[in-house]
N, C-alpha and C positions, 0 to 999 in steps of 0.2 A: 560222143558224150563223155564228159570228164567225170571221174569218180570223186565224190565229195566225202571228206572224212567225217566220221561220226562225231568227233570232238568239235569240229567246226559247226556242225548242225546244232549240237547242244548249246554251245556258246551263243550262236545266233538266236536260238529259241529263247534263251534266258534274257538276252538283250531286248528282244521284241516284247517279251512279257513284262519286263521292267518299264519299258517305254510306254506301253499301253496302260499299265497300272499307274505310273507316275504322271504321265501327261494326258492320256486319254480320259482319265477320270474327271479332269477339269471340265470336260465338255459333256459330261453326262447330264441327263435331265434332272432338274431340280424338283419336278413334280413328284409327289408321293406315289408309290406303287406297292403292290403286294400287301404285306401285313400292315404297313404304315397307313395305307389308304383305307383298309378295312377298319383299323382302330379309330381313324378319324371319322369315318362314316357312321360307326356305331357308338361314338362318344366316349371311348375309354382310352384315348391316346394320352391323356394327361395322367393316367393312373400309373404309368411306368416312370422309372427314374431316367434322367438324361445323363449320359456319360460323356462329358466334354473333356477335351484335352488336345494336345498337339497332334496326336495321331488319329483322332476321331473322324475327321473328314478330310477329303482331298486326296492328293496323290500319295502322301506318306502312308496312309492306311493300305493302299494297294501295294506299295513297295514292300511294306512289312509282311503283307500276306504272301507275296511271291517268295520272299526270303524264308518264311516259315514253311511253306510247302516244299521248297528246295531242300531245306534242312531235314524234313521228314523223309523225303525221297532218298536223300543221301544216307541216312541212318538205315533205311530199309535195304538199300542196295548193299551196303557194307555188311549188314546182318545176313542177307541171303548169300553173298559171296563166301562169307566165313562158314556158313552152314553147308554150302555146296562143297567146299574144299574139305571139310571134316567128313562128309559122307563118302567122298571119293577115296579117302585114306584108309 
């Protein structure tokens, strides 16, 4: 069994997440579910405001979400590394 580097696994995981978010979301069901379905069933779906824009639907919103989560994780990792190194000193 060959040893796989952690860096390669992280890069592959990010690539898969971006592919699923960008391409896989195009094949998601168009039927309403969750809160959207409940609001339609109970007649208050039109009470909310619609937020349309280039990132509102489709693959871009998924890609933006993946990038946002990666940024948050990166900030947390850097913060925890800095904290650990100051605790050891």
